[in-house]
C-alpha positions in Angstrom: 121.1 147.7 132.1 118.2 146.0 133.9 118.4 142.8 135.2 116.1 139.8 134.1 113.2 139.6 135.6 111.3 136.3 136.6 107.6 136.1 136.9 105.5 134.0 140.2 105.9 130.8 138.3 109.2 130.9 136.9 109.2 129.8 133.5 109.1 132.9 131.4 111.9 135.7 131.7 112.0 138.6 130.0 115.6 138.9 128.2 116.9 142.6 128.7 116.8 142.4 125.2 113.1 142.5 125.3 112.4 138.6 124.0 110.8 136.4 126.0 112.3 132.9 126.6 110.3 129.9 128.4 113.3 127.3 129.1 110.9 125.1 130.5 108.5 124.7 128.1 110.8 124.6 125.2 113.1 121.7 127.6 109.0 119.6 127.8 108.8 120.3 124.0 112.5 118.5 123.6 112.1 115.5 125.7 108.8 114.8 123.8 109.9 114.8 120.1 112.9 112.4 121.9 110.8 109.8 122.8 108.2 110.3 120.9 111.1 109.9 117.8 112.5 107.1 119.8 108.6 105.3 119.7 107.7 105.7 116.2 111.2 103.9 114.8 110.4 100.0 114.2 113.4 97.4 113.4 113.9 97.1 109.4 112.9 93.1 108.0 115.0 92.5 105.5 111.8 90.4 103.8 109.2 93.5 104.4 108.3 95.7 101.3 108.1 99.7 102.0 107.0 102.8 100.3 108.3 105.6 100.4 106.5 107.8 103.8 107.3 103.0 105.0 110.7 104.0 104.5 110.9 107.3 105.5 109.6 106.2 108.8 112.1 103.4 109.6 115.2 105.2 108.5 114.1 108.5 110.4 115.6 110.3 107.1 113.5 112.6 104.6 112.0 112.1 101.8 114.1 114.0 100.0 117.0 111.9 100.8 115.3 108.8 100.5 114.0 110.3 96.6 117.7 110.7 95.7 119.2 107.9 97.0 117.0 105.7 94.9 117.2 108.6 91.7 121.3 107.6 92.4 120.9 104.3 92.3 122.3 103.9 95.7 118.6 102.4 96.8 117.1 99.9 94.3 113.7 100.4 94.0 111.2 98.6 92.3 108.0 99.0 90.7 105.0 96.7 91.3 102.2 98.9 88.4 102.7 102.5 89.1 103.8 101.7 93.1 108.0 102.4 93.5 109.0 99.9 96.8 112.1 99.1 98.7 112.8 95.7 100.1 113.9 95.7 103.4 117.4 94.0 102.5 117.8 97.0 100.2 117.4 99.8 102.6 119.8 97.8 104.2 122.3 97.9 102.4 121.8 101.7 101.7 122.1 102.0 104.8 125.2 100.3 105.5 126.9 101.2 102.2 126.5 105.3 102.8 128.2 104.3 106.5 130.9 106.5 107.6 129.8 109.3 104.9 129.8 107.5 101.9 127.5 109.5 99.3 125.4 111.1 101.1 
């Protein structure tokens, strides 16, 4: 079995299976993702109004999770005309109620 080899700049490694692995790049992308995710999180203000996309941004949950909680009635939403929105206090209540593995 051939030994793994490393090129001159030590970023790419040829594995015995012939696959390439770029650990340096993977680590860098992971650090960037963690930094961006932490920077984008905003506090949830009880009196603020949030639409679906804003609710996704402040909670970190996927859009499908928000829609599912809304349809089940776990997350209370309101309509203004055709616009669906959530109050910050309702988002906070939903998060508190689902803590510990609730209905999620």
